[in-house]
LUMKEDREN-752185 format. One record per atom (N, C-alpha, C): x, y, z. Coordinates in steps of 0.1 Angstrom, whole numbers, plus 5000, padded with zeros to 4 digits. Layout:
residues N
XYZ/...
//
This chain:
residues 165
500849885000/500050005000/500950135000/500650214992/501350344990/500850445001/501850505007/501550615017/501450745010/500350815012/500150945006/500951045015/501751135008/502451235015/501551355016/501551415028/500751525031/501351655024/500451725019/500951855012/501351955022/502552015020/503052115030/502352245028/502052305039/501452435039/502552545040/502552645032/503552745033/503252835045/504252885051/504152975063/504353115058/503453205061/503653345057/503753435069/504953505070/505253585082/505053735077/504153805085/503953945082/505054025088/505854105080/506954175085/506654325089/505354365087/504954495090/505254535104/504854455114/505054505128/506554515131/507454425126/508854435128/509454565122/509054605111/509454725104/509054845112/507754845117/507254955126/508154975138/508454865145/509254865157/510654915153/511254875142/512554925138/512555075136/511555125130/511455275127/511255345140/510455295149/510255355162/511455365170/512255255170/513555255177/514555355171/514555365158/515455455151/515055595155/513755625155/513355765158/513655795173/513455695182/513755715196/515255745198/516155665191/517555695193/518055825187/517455865176/517755985169/517356105178/516256095185/515756215193/516456225206/516956105212/517556115225/519056125225/519756105213/521156115213/521656255214/522656275222/523356405223/524556405214/524556495205/525656505196/526656605201/527856595196/528956685200/528556835198/528756915209/528357055208/529257125198/528757225191/529557295181/530757365188/531857375180/533057445185/532957595184/533657665191/533657815190/534157855176/535257795172/535757825159/536357695154/536157665141/536757545135/538257565132/539057465136/540457475134/540957345127/542057365120/542657245113/543857205123/543657085129/544557045139/545756975133/546956985139/548156915134/547956765137/548756685130/548556545131/549656485140/549356375147/550256305155/549856155156/550756075163/550455935164/549755895177/549655985186/549055955199/547455955197/546855885206/545355875205/544855855220/544255965225/543655965238/542256015237/541355935243/539955975243/539656085253/538956185249/538556295258/537156265264/536956315276/535656295282/534656385275/533356355276/532256435270/531956565277/532256565290/531856685298/533056725307/532856835314/533856885323/535156925315/535056995304/536157045296/536157195294/537257255295/537457395292/538257395279/537657445268/538357445255/539057575253/540357575249/541057695245/541357675230/540757765222/540957745207/541757865202/542857825195/543757925188/543557905173/543058015167/542858005152/544058035144/543958015131/545158045122/545458195122/544458285126/544658425127/545158475141/545558375149/545958395163/544958455172/543658435169/542658465178/542458355189/542158395201/542058295212/540658305218/540058185219/538758165224/538758065236/538058105246/537958005258/536457975259/536057845257/534657815259/534457695268/533357695275/533057585284/531557585286/531057475292/529657455296/529457505310/528257575312/527957625325/526457605327/526057575339/524657565343/524057705344/522957725336/522357855336/520857835339/520157945343/518757945345/518058025335/517057975328/516358035317/514958055321/514358165319/512858185322/512058155309/511258045310/510458005299/508958005303/508158095297/506758105301/506558135315/507358215322/507258245336/507758145345/508358035340/508957935349/510457935347/511257925358/512657915357/513057775354/513857755343/514357625340/515857615340/516357525347/517857505348/518357425336/519357475329/519857405317/521357435316/521957375306/523457395304/523557475292/524457585293/524657665281/526157675279/526557705266/527957715262/528357865263/529357885271/529958025273/531158035264/531258135255/532458155247/532958295249/534258305253/534858425256/536058445246/536158565240/537358605232/538358665241/539558625240/540558685249/541958695241/542858765248/544158775242/545158685250/546458685246/547358595253/547658635267/547258755271/547558805285/546358775294/545158765288/543958745297/543458595296/544158515289/543658375287/543558305300/544658315309/544658245321/543558295331/543258425330/542158485339/540858425335/540658405321/539358345317/539258205321/540358125320/540457985325/540157975339/540658065347/540458065362/538958095365/538358185357/536858215359/536058095355/536458015345/535757895342/535957785352/537157785358/537457675368/536757715381/536457835384/535657865396/534257805396/533757785384/532457725382/532457575382/533657515377/533757375376/535257345378/535657315391/537057305394/537657175388/536857075386/537456955381/537556945366/537257055359/537257055345/538657045339/538756975328/540056945321/540257055311/541557115311/541857215302/542357155289/541757195277/542157135264/542457245255/543657235248/544057345239/543957285225/543157355216/543057315202/543657435194/544757405188/545457515181/545557475166/545257565157/545357545143/546757515139/546957435129/548357405125/549057525119/548357625115/548957745109/549057855119/548657835132/548757935142/550257955145/550658085149/552058115151/552458045164/553758005164/554257945176/554358035188/554658165185/554758265196/553458275204/552358275197/551058285205/550858165214/551158045209/551057925217/551957935229/553257975226/554257985237/553758085247/553158205243/552658305253/551458245261/550658175254/549458115261/549958015272/550857925268/551357835278/552157895289/552958005286/553658075296/552758145306/551658205300/550658275309/549958175318/549658055313/549057945321/549957905332/551257885328/552257835338/552457935349/552458065346/552558175356/551358175366/550258125361/549058125370/548757985375/549757895375/549757765381/548657675374/548457695361/547657605353/548557515345/549157415351/550157335344/549757205339/548457175341/547957045336/546957075325/547257035313/546357065301/546756965290/545856945281/546056865269/546156945256/546956915247/546956975234/546456865224/545356905218/544556815209/545156815195/545356695189/545856675176/544956575168/545056575155/544356475147/545256345147/544556225147/545256105146/545756075132/547056055131/547656035118/547555885114/546955865103/546855725098/548155675092/548555555096/549755505090/549555465075/550555495067/550455475053/550955335050/550355265040/550755125036/551755145025/552855065025/553855065014/553155055001/553455144991/552955134978/553755044969/554954994974/555754914965/555154774964/554354734973/553854594972/552554604963/552654514953/551554504943/550454424949/549154464947/548054374952/548054244944/547654144951/547554004946/546354004936/546553934925/545453924915/544953784915/
//
């Protein structure tokens, strides 16, 4: 006697709920992500081989542009009045200074956040004398711990080696 094989039923999976959940998660992460705050001035950093991760908060940025302008910026808690109610928030304070007053501006920022890390971002075309004066002014005011930020230099591969075919 021959055994009859049962006909297989195909399974149909509806993908609509999964796509809906994926888009909802995408929208959630896009709205809750905090992006890097804008810089006071964009600078072209010199390159180096070192690579140190900076923290996201508690930073005092000193920016030296290619025109030898100096900016000190930091985050500070401020109170804003919105519709009659005071709201506490964080605001970016940007101060323009010269090589003589940079350490005073840093000390003003450190009064508000003593544990803040001092970071110097200098353009590769900034004059050496300005950077020397900034660091000398900081040293005279006992601000001897700071980081100088650079771009990470990517190592180049030898071009003499031909790719395998």
